[in-house]
N, C-alpha and C positions, 0 to 999 in steps of 0.2 A: 532592451537586452537583446543581444543577438542569440538566435537559436542554437549557434554552435557552442554556447556556454555550457550547455548540458544536453546529452542525448536523451534524457529521461523527462517525460512530460506527465505529470499527474494532475488530474482534474477532479473536482467534486462540486457539484451544484447543490446548494442548500435547498432542501425541500420546504416549501412554504406552508405545507399542511401536515407536518409531522405530528402523530398522535401523542396525546399526553402520556399514555400508559403502555403503549405497545412495547416499548423498550424493555419493560419488565420481563417479557416472555420471549424476546427475540433469541435468547440463548437456546430455547426449546425449538423455535422454528427453524433455527439454523443447523440443528443436528444432522439432517441429511447432507448438508454441504460439508460440515466437519468431517464426516465419515468419508465422503469422496475425496476431499482435500488431503486426508491422511495418506491415501494410496497415490494420489497425484504427486504429493511431496516426496514420497519414497522414490517414484520414478524420476522426479526432478533431481534428486540428490544423486541418483546413479548416473543420469544423463550428464549432470554437471561434471562428474569425474571423467566420463567419456570426453566431454568437450575440453576438459583440461589437458588431456593428452593430445587431442587434435590440435589445440592452440600451440602447445609445446612444439610439435613436429611440423606443423603446417602454417602456423600463424593465422589460422582461420577458425572461426566458430561454426561448426556445421549448421547450415541454415535451418534444416528440419528440426534439429535439437533446440536451436535458438527460438523458432516459432512455437514449439511445444512449451518450452519453459516460460517464455513470455505469456503464453495463454494461462499457465498455472499462476503466474504473478497477477495477471488481470483478474482471474476468478477470485483469487485471495483478496485482492483490493476491493472488489465489489462486495464480497462477504464482510470484510472489515468495515466498509463505509456503512453498510446497512446495520452492522452490529456495533461492537463496543470499541472500535477505533475511531468512531466519529458520530454514530447515530444520525447520519446526515440525510437519510431518506427512509420512507416506509415501503418503497418499491422493492418487492422481493427480488433477490438477485437471480439472474438466469443461470441455468446449468449448462455453461458452455465455455470453451476455451477461447472462443472468438471475441474480437472487439464488438461491443454492442453500442452502436452510436446513440441510441435513444436512452440509455441508462445514464443516471446522473454521476456515476463514478467511472472514470476511464483512466487507462494507463497506456503509454506508448514508450518504447525504447528503441532508438534507431539502431538498425542492424550495422555492425562494424565490418567493413570489408576486410580489414587486416587488424590483427592484434599483436601486441608485443609478446615475443616468446620469453623474454626475461622477466617481464612483470608478472606473468602468470605464476611464477615461483613464489612470489612474495606479497602480492596485493591483497589476497584473500585474508591474510592474517596480520602480517607485519605492518604494511602500510595503512591498513584499515583500523588499527588499534585506537588512535585518537577518536575516530568516529564511533567505534563500537562502545567506547567508554561513555560518550555523550548520549548514544542511543539507549544504553542501559539506564540512564537517568530519565530520558524521555519516555521510554516504553516500559521500563521495569523488566523483571525476570519472569513474568508469567506465573504459572502454577508450578510449585517445586516442593520437594520434601525437605523439611527443616528439622534439625535435631533440637529437642526440648529437654529441660531438666527433669520433667515428670514423664513425658512420653518419649520414648527413644526415636520415634519417627512420626511427625505430624505434617499435615498439608498446610502450606502457607501460600499467600497470593502477594506477588510484587507487581503492582499495576503501573508504577511510574507516573509521571506527570500527565501523560495523555489519559490514562485511566481515571485519574482523579478529576481532570477537567470534564471528561465525558460524563462522569458521575454527577458532577455539579450541573451540567447541562440537562441531564435526565431529571434531576429533582426540580430544576426550573420548569421544565415541561410539565412535570407532574402537578405542579402547583399553579399551572396556567400562566406562567411568566414568559413562555416562548423560549426558543433556543437563542441564548445570548450570542450576538454576532461576533464579539470579541473573542469568545471562547472558541467558536467554530474556526475563525481564521487562525488562531494559534494552534489548534489541533491539526488542521490541514497543513500548516507549515512543518510541524513535527512529522506528520505522516509523509510528507513530500521528501524531507530530509532522509527518512528511513528508506524510501523507495530508491533514491539516488545511491545511497550506500549499498543497498541490496543489489543493485544492478552491477556495481563495481565488484563487490565481494563474490557475486556469482559469475563473474568473468565476462559479463555481457557488454562491457565497455572498458576502455583504458583511460577515460576521462575521470580524473580524480573528483570526488564530490566536493563541492564548495562548502566552506564553513559559513553557511548562510541560511537563515530562517526566512524563507519566502512564504509569507502567510497569505491566507485567502484561498478561496476555492479555485480561482483561475491561476494557472501556472504562469509566472511571468516570462517563462521561456517561450510560451505560445500555446495555442490550442492543439489538442491532439490532431496530428495530420491525417489525411485520408489514407486508407489502406492502399497498397499498390494496384489492387484490382478495381478500385473505385474510378468512376469517370473523372477526368481532369477537372479540377476546380470545383468539385462537389463538396459542399460543407457537410461534415459528418458530425458536427457537435453543435448543439443548440447554445444560445446565449446564456451566460451565467446569470443566476438569480441573486440580486443584491438586496432584496427585501428581507427583513427579519421573518423568522419562522412564526407561523400562526399557532394557534392552540386548539386545533380541531380535536374533538372528543373521539376516542377510538370507536 
């Protein structure tokens, strides 16, 4: 597959020593990240509106805004990979917007030199509708308020297929069965689909996301490329781990 097929590269290396029970409390351990990400996503939303106008009038996504927004997406992917979008590692996510070559979850989106002024008017909502319907099935609706017959407002959780698969993986870990490789590959495929759609919806590319479930931790597009400041030819990503996850006690 040619790297030009998608400007989005999402990688996840499966940790061979995931704890059996740590996943039960990861929600608690991630609270500091959730608080910071709340404010980062507010900034992300405001800057995306600024980028929208910049693209409309100049056909360019301001590089400083692009780098910041990419950093927010990278931070979010590391938290999701550690947490309940994958449970792929017990390595605590770093507090940084930068790419972290040594961390098992990485994301790269190629910077577009020019973007379509016309597409910016429709791609975030109209053109993305088919993908958003599929992602609603994959990822669910998250935590939301639902109307009940007895209680006028109750909290409900819509986890989607990814949430159910990750739960199955957590139960398998808890009972010493290890992380099923087939579940991991499928979950990463759905996470990768979501990342490609996200990059398109957030105006970071004009490349329409493929309707393709590229499974596995290694993105078939290729490994995350070196950052521009890295020495030429320097490899910034370690080899993917193909062995099934062990069952180390927490």
